[in-house]
DOVEXKE-308286 format. One record per residue: residue in one letter; x, y, z negated of N, C-alpha, C in turn. Coordinates in steps of 0.02 Angstrom, whole numbers, plus 32768, in hexadecimal, padded with zeros to 4 digits. Layout:
! residues N
PT  residuo    nX    nY    nZ   caX   caY   caZ    cX    cY    cZ
PT        A     X     Y     Z     X     Y     Z     X     Y     Z
...
//
This chain:
! residues 253
PT  residuo    nX    nY    nZ   caX   caY   caZ    cX    cY    cZ
PT        M  CDCA  DA3A  4644  CDD7  D9F2  4640  CE15  D9CE  4600
PT        G  CE17  D9EA  45BB  CE44  D9D5  4596  CE4F  D987  459B
PT        I  CE92  D96E  4596  CE9D  D92E  45A0  CEC2  D915  4564
PT        V  CEB0  D8D7  4548  CEAE  D8D0  4510  CED3  D874  451D
PT        N  CEFF  D870  451E  CF23  D82C  452D  CF2C  D807  44F0
PT        L  CF19  D7B9  44EB  CF26  D78C  44BC  CF45  D751  44BF
PT        D  CF68  D768  44FF  CF9C  D720  451B  CFE2  D74A  4509
PT        P  D005  D704  44D5  D050  D73D  44C9  D071  D747  4501
PT        H  D070  D712  4537  D08C  D72A  4575  D08D  D74A  45B0
PT        S  D065  D77F  458B  D042  D7BD  45BD  D079  D7CF  45E7
PT        F  D07B  D7DA  4625  D0A7  D801  4644  D0C7  D84F  463E
PT        S  D096  D85F  4610  D0AD  D8A4  4609  D0C7  D8B2  45B4
PT        G  D0C6  D87B  4594  D0E2  D88D  4555  D0B6  D89A  4522
PT        D  D07E  D8A5  452D  D056  D8BA  450C  D021  D86E  44E8
PT        G  D045  D83D  44F2  CFFD  D809  44E4  D00B  D80F  447F
PT        L  CFD0  D7F4  447B  CFBF  D7FC  4413  CFA1  D7B7  4413
PT        S  CFA7  D798  43D6  CF9C  D76E  43CA  CF81  D767  437A
PT        N  CF6B  D7AD  4356  CF51  D7C0  431E  CF1C  D7D0  431D
PT        I  CEDE  D7C1  4310  CE9B  D7DE  4310  CE8B  D81E  430C
PT        E  CEB3  D828  42D2  CEA9  D88B  42C0  CEC3  D8B3  42F1
PT        V  CEFD  D893  42F6  CF22  D8D0  4316  CF11  D8DF  4364
PT        A  CEF2  D8A9  437F  CEBD  D8A4  43CB  CE93  D8CB  43AE
PT        V  CE6B  D8CF  4380  CE1E  D8F3  436B  CE42  D927  4355
PT        E  CE74  D938  4339  CE8D  D979  4346  CE8D  D9B0  437B
PT        Q  CEBD  D97B  438F  CECC  D98F  43EF  CE97  D9B2  441D
PT        A  CE58  D982  440A  CE2D  D98D  4430  CE02  D9DE  440F
PT        H  CE0C  D9D1  43E0  CDE7  DA2B  43C2  CE0B  DA52  43C8
PT        R  CE48  DA53  43C7  CE87  DA8B  43E2  CE69  DA8E  4425
PT        M  CE5D  DA66  4444  CE56  DA69  44A9  CE1A  DA86  44A5
PT        V  CDEE  DA69  4484  CDA2  DABB  4484  CD9B  DAE9  446F
PT        D  CDD5  DB00  4430  CDD7  DB4B  441C  CE00  DB6B  444E
PT        E  CE21  DB5E  447D  CE46  DB5F  44AA  CE2D  DB6A  44ED
PT        G  CDEC  DB66  44EC  CDD1  DB6D  4532  CDBD  DB29  4542
PT        A  CDC6  DAFB  4545  CDA9  DAAA  456E  CD66  DAB6  4576
PT        D  CD4F  DAA6  4598  CD04  DA9B  45A9  CCF3  DA4B  45AD
PT        I  CD20  DA10  45BD  CD15  D9DB  45B4  CD52  D9BB  458E
PT        I  CD4D  D97E  4570  CD8C  D961  4543  CD94  D928  4573
PT        D  CDAE  D903  4594  CDD1  D8BD  45B8  CDD6  D8A4  4581
PT        V  CDC7  D86A  4570  CDF0  D838  453F  CDFE  D7FC  4574
PT        G  CE4C  D7EE  4569  CE61  D7AA  4593  CE8C  D77F  4569
PT        G  CE78  D732  4570  CEB8  D70C  4548  CED4  D6E6  456E
PT        E  CEE0  D6E1  45B8  CF1A  D6D6  45CB  CF3F  D6FB  4603
PT        S  CF6F  D6F6  460E  CFB1  D725  4623  CF8D  D706  4666
PT        T  CF9E  D73F  46A9  CF86  D744  46DF  CFD9  D734  4718
PT        R  CFFE  D751  46EF  D03E  D759  46FA  D06C  D721  472A
PT        P  D089  D721  477B  D08C  D6F6  4798  D0B2  D6AB  4763
PT        N  D09F  D67D  4782  D0C5  D63B  475F  D0A5  D63C  471A
PT        A  D07F  D662  470D  D06D  D64E  46C1  D047  D602  46B8
PT        G  D043  D5DA  467F  D019  D5A6  4696  CFDA  D5AC  4664
PT        A  CFAF  D586  469D  CF6C  D591  466A  CF66  D565  4637
PT        I  CF34  D582  4612  CF2A  D580  45C9  CECF  D552  45C2
PT        R  CED4  D528  4599  CE94  D501  4590  CE65  D53F  4593
PT        A  CE1C  D528  459E  CDF2  D54D  458C  CDE6  D55E  4543
PT        D  CDF7  D525  451A  CDE5  D51D  44CB  CE16  D55F  44AC
PT        E  CE41  D54D  44C1  CE88  D58E  44B6  CE7E  D5CD  44CB
PT        E  CE52  D5CE  4503  CE4F  D625  4510  CE10  D633  44E4
PT        L  CDE2  D617  44DB  CD9B  D625  44B1  CDC0  D628  446D
PT        G  CDE9  D608  4452  CE00  D60E  43FF  CE2E  D664  440B
PT        R  CE3B  D668  443A  CE67  D6A8  442D  CE3E  D6F0  4448
PT        V  CE0B  D6E3  4474  CDDB  D716  446F  CD93  D727  4459
PT        L  CD6D  D6E0  4435  CD37  D6E5  4426  CD34  D70E  43E9
PT        P  CD67  D713  43BA  CD6D  D740  4389  CD7C  D77C  439B
PT        V  CD97  D795  43BF  CDAA  D7E2  43B6  CD51  D803  43EF
PT        I  CD4A  D7CA  440C  CD05  D7EE  4433  CCCB  D7E3  43FF
PT        Q  CCC6  D7C9  43D8  CCA6  D7C8  4397  CC99  D80C  438F
PT        R  CCCD  D81C  4377  CCDD  D84B  4343  CCCD  D890  4377
PT        L  CCF2  D893  43A9  CCF8  D8D0  43DF  CCA4  D8D5  43E6
PT        S  CC8C  D8AC  43F9  CC32  D8A9  440E  CC15  D8D0  43CE
PT        A  CC26  D8C1  43A0  CBF9  D8E6  4367  CC19  D925  4350
PT        E  CC45  D925  4363  CC71  D96F  4340  CC66  D996  4385
PT        L  CC74  D999  43B0  CC7F  D9D3  43E4  CC51  D9EA  440A
PT        P  CC54  DA31  4422  CC19  DA3C  444A  CC25  DA3A  447A
PT        V  CC4F  DA28  4498  CC48  DA07  44E9  CC53  D9C6  44EA
PT        P  CC3B  D9BD  453C  CC4E  D967  454F  CC7F  D945  453A
PT        V  CC7E  D909  452E  CCB5  D8DB  4528  CCAB  D897  4575
PT        S  CCD7  D8A4  459E  CCF1  D87C  45CB  CD10  D83A  45CC
PT        I  CD10  D7FB  45D3  CD30  D7D9  45CA  CD55  D7BB  45FB
PT        D  CDA4  D7D4  460D  CDD4  D79F  4650  CDDE  D761  4642
PT        T  CDBD  D749  4682  CDBF  D700  4681  CD9F  D6E9  46C3
PT        Y  CDB4  D694  46CD  CD96  D68A  46FC  CD92  D634  46FA
PT        K  CD75  D637  46B8  CD5A  D5FF  46A4  CD10  D5FD  4695
PT        S  CCD1  D5E1  46A5  CCA1  D5DF  46AB  CC8D  D5CC  4659
PT        E  CCC0  D59D  462F  CCA7  D595  45F1  CCB3  D5C9  45C9
PT        V  CCED  D5E9  45D9  CD05  D61F  45BD  CCDC  D663  45AF
PT        A  CCC4  D667  45F7  CC91  D6B8  460A  CC60  D69C  45D9
PT        R  CC35  D659  45ED  CC08  D649  45BB  CC09  D65F  4579
PT        E  CC31  D64A  454C  CC35  D654  451F  CC4F  D6A0  4501
PT        A  CC75  D6BF  452B  CC7F  D6FC  4517  CC37  D73D  4525
PT        V  CC09  D71C  4556  CBDB  D73B  4550  CBAA  D72E  450B
PT        A  CBAF  D6FE  450D  CB7C  D6F9  44C8  CB9B  D728  447C
PT        A  CBD5  D72B  448A  CBF7  D737  4459  CBE6  D78A  4456
PT        G  CBDD  D798  447C  CBDD  D7E5  448C  CBEC  D801  44CC
PT        A  CC1D  D7F3  44F1  CC2A  D801  4527  CBED  D815  4572
PT        V  CBFD  D84D  458B  CBBF  D852  45AA  CBCC  D865  45F2
PT        M  CC0D  D85F  45FE  CC41  D85E  464E  CC61  D817  4653
PT        I  CC70  D801  4693  CCA2  D7CF  46B0  CCD2  D7E1  46DB
PT        N  CD10  D7E7  46C4  CD3E  D7F5  46F6  CD73  D7C3  4719
PT        D  CD62  D79D  474B  CD7C  D76F  4752  CDB4  D766  4792
PT        V  CDEF  D76C  4784  CE3B  D770  47B0  CE31  D748  47FA
PT        W  CE0F  D70D  47EE  CE10  D6EB  4824  CDBD  D6FA  484E
PT        G  CDA8  D727  483B  CD75  D726  4877  CD36  D6EB  4885
PT        L  CD23  D6CB  4841  CCFB  D697  484D  CD0F  D664  486C
PT        R  CD3C  D665  4889  CD6C  D623  48BC  CD85  D5E9  4885
PT        R  CDA1  D5F9  4856  CDAE  D5D6  481B  CD7D  D59B  4815
PT        D  CD5D  D5BD  47F3  CD1B  D59A  47C8  CCE5  D5BC  47DA
PT        Q  CCBD  D59E  481C  CC98  D5B3  481D  CC4E  D5B5  47F0
PT        A  CC37  D58E  47BC  CC1B  D5AB  4792  CC21  D5C6  4769
PT        L  CC4F  D5FC  4773  CC5A  D646  4758  CC25  D676  4770
PT        A  CC04  D66B  47B1  CBCF  D692  47CB  CB90  D68A  47A7
PT        S  CB75  D64C  4795  CB3A  D63D  478A  CB44  D65E  4735
PT        V  CB7A  D64C  4704  CB8A  D672  46D6  CB66  D6B9  46C6
PT        A  CB8F  D6E9  470D  CB7A  D71E  4707  CB1B  D728  4720
PT        A  CB10  D702  474A  CAD8  D70A  4757  CA9B  D706  472E
PT        E  CAAE  D6CE  4712  CA7C  D6B8  46D4  CA80  D6E7  468E
PT        S  CAC4  D709  4683  CAC6  D733  465B  CAAD  D767  4668
PT        G  CAAD  D77A  46AB  CA9E  D7CD  46A9  CAD2  D801  46B1
PT        V  CB11  D7DC  46A9  CB3E  D819  4699  CB5B  D826  46E2
PT        P  CB82  D861  46E4  CBBC  D878  4718  CBE5  D849  471D
PT        V  CC02  D833  4753  CC1A  D820  4762  CC7B  D83A  47A4
PT        I  CCA5  D81F  4792  CCE0  D853  47A3  CCFC  D81D  47CB
PT        I  CD04  D824  480D  CD21  D7E9  483A  CD5A  D80D  4853
PT        S  CD90  D7F8  4851  CDD1  D7FC  4862  CDF9  D7CD  48A8
PT        Q  CE1E  D7EF  48CF  CE38  D7C8  4907  CE75  D7B9  48EB
PT        N  CE7C  D779  48EF  CEAF  D751  48E6  CED9  D735  4903
PT        Q  CF0A  D72B  492A  CF3A  D712  4970  CF60  D6E6  494A
PT        R  CF68  D6CD  4905  CFA0  D6A5  4902  CF9C  D659  4907
PT        D  CF6B  D647  492C  CF55  D601  494D  CF64  D606  497D
PT        G  CF81  D63A  49B9  CF86  D64D  4A0B  CFA0  D679  4A14
PT        T  CFB2  D68C  4A3C  CFCA  D6CE  4A69  CF94  D6EC  4AA0
PT        F  CFAC  D72B  4A9E  CF87  D75D  4AD1  CFAA  D750  4B25
PT        G  CF66  D74F  4B4B  CF88  D76C  4B99  CF7A  D7B9  4BA1
PT        D  CF3F  D7CE  4BB0  CF3B  D7FE  4BC5  CF1C  D823  4B7C
PT        F  CF47  D857  4B46  CF3D  D847  4AF7  CF02  D870  4AFC
PT        F  CEEF  D89C  4AFF  CECA  D8D2  4AF1  CE71  D8C5  4B01
PT        P  CE60  D89C  4B36  CE2D  D88C  4B51  CE36  D852  4B25
PT        E  CE5F  D82A  4B1A  CE52  D7DF  4AE4  CE4E  D7EC  4AAD
PT        L  CE55  D82D  4A95  CE4D  D844  4A66  CE0E  D84E  4A4F
PT        I  CDE3  D86E  4A65  CDAE  D88F  4A79  CD73  D855  4A7F
PT        A  CD88  D821  4AA8  CD61  D7D9  4AB7  CD64  D7C4  4A86
PT        S  CD96  D7A9  4A65  CD9A  D78E  4A13  CD70  D79F  49E2
PT        L  CD7B  D7CE  49D9  CD2D  D800  49B1  CCF9  D7E9  49C0
PT        R  CCEC  D7F4  4A04  CCB0  D7EF  4A22  CC95  D7AD  4A1E
PT        G  CCBC  D77D  4A0B  CCA6  D729  4A0E  CC99  D730  49AF
PT        S  CCD1  D753  499E  CCBF  D740  4956  CC82  D752  493E
PT        M  CC5E  D791  495E  CC2B  D7BF  494A  CC00  D78E  496C
PT        Q  CBFE  D764  49A6  CBE0  D72B  49A6  CBC0  D6FB  497A
PT        L  CBE7  D6E7  495D  CBE6  D6B3  4930  CBCF  D6B7  48F1
PT        A  CBCC  D6FB  48E1  CBB0  D72F  48A8  CB5C  D72D  48C7
PT        L  CB56  D735  48EF  CB01  D74F  48FF  CAD8  D715  4916
PT        D  CAFD  D6D2  492F  CADF  D68F  4939  CAE0  D66A  48E9
PT        A  CB0C  D67E  48C0  CAED  D65F  4877  CAB2  D685  4856
PT        G  CAA6  D6BA  4867  CA67  D6F6  484F  CA96  D72A  482E
PT        V  CABE  D742  483B  CAD2  D76D  4815  CABF  D7B5  484E
PT        D  CAAD  D7EC  4815  CA95  D81E  4844  CAB3  D841  486A
PT        R  CAB9  D866  48A9  CAE1  D888  48C3  CAFC  D8BB  488C
PT        Y  CAD9  D8D7  487A  CAF4  D90C  484A  CAFA  D910  4805
PT        S  CB27  D8D9  480E  CB45  D89E  47C6  CB85  D884  47D5
PT        I  CB9E  D8AD  4825  CBDC  D89F  483C  CC07  D8D6  484B
PT        I  CC49  D8CD  481B  CC78  D8F1  4824  CCC2  D8E4  484F
PT        I  CCD1  D8F6  487A  CD06  D8E9  48A3  CD54  D8F1  488E
PT        D  CD73  D8D3  488F  CDBE  D8EB  4876  CDFD  D8D0  48A7
PT        P  CE12  D8ED  48D3  CE46  D8CA  4907  CE86  D8A8  48F3
PT        G  CE7C  D8A6  48A1  CEBB  D871  488C  CEF5  D88D  489A
PT        V  CF1C  D8BF  4880  CF52  D8CE  488C  CF83  D8A0  486D
PT        G  CFC5  D896  4884  CFE2  D856  4882  CFBF  D80F  4886
PT        F  CFBC  D7EA  4864  CF9C  D7A3  4880  CFA8  D778  48C7
PT        G  CFDE  D77B  48C0  D010  D761  4914  D009  D795  493E
PT        K  D00E  D7BF  4936  D01B  D800  4961  D063  D815  495B
PT        T  D087  D846  4997  D0C7  D84C  499C  D0B2  D899  4978
PT        V  D108  D8AD  4971  D0FB  D903  495A  D0DA  D93C  498A
PT        K  D0EC  D91C  49DE  D0C1  D941  4A09  D082  D941  4A06
PT        Q  D069  D906  49F6  D011  D8FC  49FC  CFF6  D914  49CA
PT        N  D01A  D914  4995  CFFF  D946  4953  CFFF  D984  4955
PT        L  D029  D998  496E  D037  D9F0  498A  CFFB  D9EF  49B1
PT        E  CFE7  D9CC  49F0  CFC5  D9D3  4A1E  CF75  D9DC  49F9
PT        I  CF6D  D9A5  49D6  CF38  D9A4  49A9  CF14  D9F4  499A
PT        V  CF40  D9FD  496B  CF49  DA55  493F  CF3D  DA8A  497A
PT        R  CF58  DA85  49B1  CF53  DAC2  49E7  CF24  DAAD  4A12
PT        R  CEFE  DA75  4A1E  CEB2  DA65  4A3E  CE83  DA54  4A22
PT        L  CE73  DA5C  49E3  CE44  DA33  49AC  CDFE  DA5F  49C9
PT        S  CDF7  DA91  49EC  CDCD  DAC3  49F0  CDA5  DA94  4A30
PT        E  CDD2  DA50  4A47  CDAB  DA34  4A8D  CD7F  D9F0  4A6D
PT        L  CD9A  D9F2  4A22  CD60  D9C5  4A04  CD0D  D9C9  49FF
PT        R  CD0E  DA20  49FD  CCDB  DA30  49FB  CC92  DA18  4A30
PT        E  CC99  D9EC  4A62  CC85  D9D2  4A88  CC64  D98B  4A73
PT        L  CC80  D975  4A46  CC61  D93C  4A0B  CC20  D979  49E1
PT        G  CC1C  D9A5  49DC  CBDB  D9C8  49BB  CBE5  D9B1  4968
PT        R  CC18  D9AA  4951  CC1A  D994  490A  CC58  D9CC  48EE
PT        P  CC43  D9CC  489A  CC67  D9E3  4879  CCBC  D9C5  488C
PT        I  CCEB  D9EC  4882  CD3C  D9D8  4884  CD53  D9DF  4843
PT        L  CD68  D9A7  482E  CDA2  D9A0  47F7  CDEE  D991  4805
PT        L  CE0B  D9C8  47EF  CE4D  D9BC  4804  CE90  D9AA  47BF
PT        G  CEC2  D983  47D6  CED2  D979  47AB  CF25  D977  479D
PT        T  CF52  D99C  47B0  CF89  D999  47C7  CFC0  D9BB  4771
PT        S  CF99  D9B6  4740  CFB5  D9C7  4707  CFFE  D997  46F8
PT        R  D041  D9BA  4705  D076  D9A5  46E5  D092  D95D  4715
PT        K  D078  D958  4737  D071  D927  4772  D0B1  D926  4796
PT        S  D0DD  D8E9  47BE  D10A  D8ED  47D1  D11A  D90A  47FF
PT        F  D0F9  D90C  483A  D10D  D932  4868  D0FF  D987  485F
PT        I  D0F7  D99A  4829  D120  D9E6  47FD  D161  D9D7  47F0
PT        G  D17B  D9B8  47D0  D1BA  D9A5  47BB  D1DA  D993  47F5
PT        L  D1C7  D962  481F  D1F3  D95D  4854  D204  D99F  488D
PT        T  D1BE  D9BF  488F  D1C8  DA07  48B7  D1F4  DA38  4884
PT        L  D1F8  DA2E  484A  D22E  DA6E  4827  D268  DA5A  480E
PT        N  D267  DA14  4815  D2AC  D9E5  47E2  D298  D9EF  47AF
PT        L  D26D  D9D3  4780  D255  D9FA  4739  D23D  D9B1  4721
PT        P  D259  D9A9  46DC  D237  D974  46BC  D1F9  D982  469C
PT        V  D1E0  D94C  4683  D17F  D955  4678  D17B  D996  464D
PT        E  D1A3  D994  461D  D19F  D9CD  45E1  D1A1  DA17  4602
PT        E  D1CD  DA25  4637  D1C2  DA64  4667  D1A3  DA7B  46A3
PT        R  D161  DA58  46A5  D140  DA55  46D6  D0F2  DA79  46D5
PT        L  D0F4  DABF  4697  D0C1  DAF1  4692  D0BF  DB2C  46C8
PT        E  D0E6  DB2A  46D1  D0DC  DB66  470E  D0D0  DB41  4751
PT        G  D0E5  DB13  476F  D0C4  DAE8  479B  D08C  DAD9  4791
PT        T  D083  DAB6  476E  D031  DAAE  475F  D00C  DAF2  4756
PT        A  D016  DB23  473C  CFF3  DB5A  4742  CFF0  DB75  4793
PT        A  D009  DB70  47C0  D021  DB89  47FD  CFD3  DB4C  4823
PT        T  CFF2  DB0B  480E  CFCE  DAE3  483A  CF6A  DADE  482E
PT        V  CF6D  DB00  47D3  CF30  DB14  47D1  CF16  DB46  47F6
PT        A  CF2F  DB72  47F1  CF15  DBD2  47F6  CF0D  DBAD  484D
PT        I  CF2F  DB83  486F  CF29  DB86  48B7  CEE6  DB46  48C4
PT        G  CEE8  DB28  488E  CEAD  DAF6  48AC  CE73  DB29  489C
PT        I  CE7E  DB37  4862  CE39  DB64  485B  CE12  DB95  488F
PT        A  CE4B  DBAF  48A9  CE45  DBDC  48E5  CE25  DBC2  4921
PT        N  CE40  DB74  4915  CE21  DB49  4967  CDF1  DB38  494B
PT        G  CDB9  DB3F  4913  CD80  DB02  48FF  CD87  DAEB  48C4
PT        A  CDAD  DAE4  48A8  CDB0  DAAA  486A  CD7E  DACD  484B
PT        D  CD57  DA9A  4820  CD1B  DAB5  47E3  CD3B  DAA7  47A6
PT        I  CD69  DA5F  47B0  CD6F  DA47  4755  CDD0  DA40  476B
PT        V  CDEB  DA5A  4737  CE27  DA54  473E  CE3C  DA21  46F9
PT        R  CE4F  D9F1  4702  CE74  D9C8  46CE  CEBF  D9DB  46BC
PT        V  CEAB  D9DC  467A  CEFF  D9FF  467C  CF1A  D9E1  4610
PT        H  CF4F  D9D9  4617  CF7E  D9E6  45CE  CF76  DA21  45AD
PT        D  CF83  DA4F  45C5  CF9C  DA8A  45AD  CF52  DABC  45B6
PT        V  CF2B  DAA5  4578  CEEA  DAD9  4593  CEF6  DB25  4585
PT        K  CF09  DB36  4555  CF1A  DB8B  4543  CF27  DBAB  4581
PT        E  CF67  DB9A  45A2  CF7D  DBBC  45C7  CF62  DBB5  4627
PT        M  CF38  DB70  4621  CF1E  DB5C  4662  CEE2  DB8A  464A
PT        V  CEB0  DB8F  4613  CE84  DBB2  462B  CE8C  DC02  4633
PT        W  CEBF  DC1B  4624  CED4  DC70  462F  CEE3  DC60  4685
PT        V  CEFA  DC3A  4696  CF09  DC2A  46F0  CEC6  DC22  4704
PT        A  CE98  DC0A  46F1  CE5B  DBEB  470E  CE26  DC40  471C
PT        K  CE40  DC50  46C7  CE19  DCA1  46CE  CE0D  DCCE  4706
PT        M  CE70  DCCF  46FD  CE92  DCF6  472A  CE6C  DCF4  4775
PT        T  CE6A  DCA7  4786  CE5E  DCA3  47CA  CE1D  DCB0  47E5
PT        D  CDF5  DC99  47B8  CDAA  DCA8  47CC  CDAC  DCF6  47C7
PT        A  CDC1  DD21  47A3  CDA9  DD65  47A2  CDC7  DD72  47FC
PT        V  CDFD  DD5A  4807  CE22  DD68  483A  CDEF  DD54  4877
PT        V  CDDC  DD13  4863  CDBA  DCEF  48B2  CD8E  DCF2  48AF
PT        R  CD5F  DCED  486E  CD07  DCFD  485F  CCE9  DD29  4849
PT        G  CD15  DD64  4831  CD00  DD93  481D  CCED  DD89  47D6
PT        A  CCF9  DD51  47C1  CCDD  DD55  477A  CD0A  DD6B  4739
PT        T  CCE3  DD94  4713  CD08  DDA8  46DD  CCEA  DD93  4695
//
């Protein structure tokens, strides 16, 4: 999954404000091997201010309309707002990626159900703390899955994301990658998003622009531990990592 950020305040420094540049980046990512393009209009960095739904729509809709018409791969909308998700799906998005696991705006689950599109539900701990970390992480994801099911989302349309970052400590983020295989008990595909994140920078003492190799290590270990989708900024390099890891772990060539 290649990331197209349309918020100029993106933590990774890749936020775009020009439609043509964003469309060009998405095309390049597909040429480099991306299977999904994830379009987001609001930064998820810590302490980033929320933006209004109309502002978010103004950023993402023109790009989604272009990409859904031009790309041979699915386009996902990265949002936690039901209004944005509804308009984005109408514009051509065929997947919803909610970093709040349907807990910030529960109407989003209904949008996914009514639209019949897959929904990625992430575990987000920014509003609380853990006691017994990993069991509570799994329980939280299970709860978000139930919100989706209760709204009428098909079980087979749910993808889970442990939410690397999002209120977790460096130690907890490393533990997620190490113990990712335990999420298999939930019976759904797993998305892992570690690309350029702060736990890599803090572990290696590196700025965001120098986290490629650290990201590659987490992607390889994540795939070995069961990740089905990896959400990344550096598509060309991570496609190579994914293919080599699949060759070793799954015998895929």
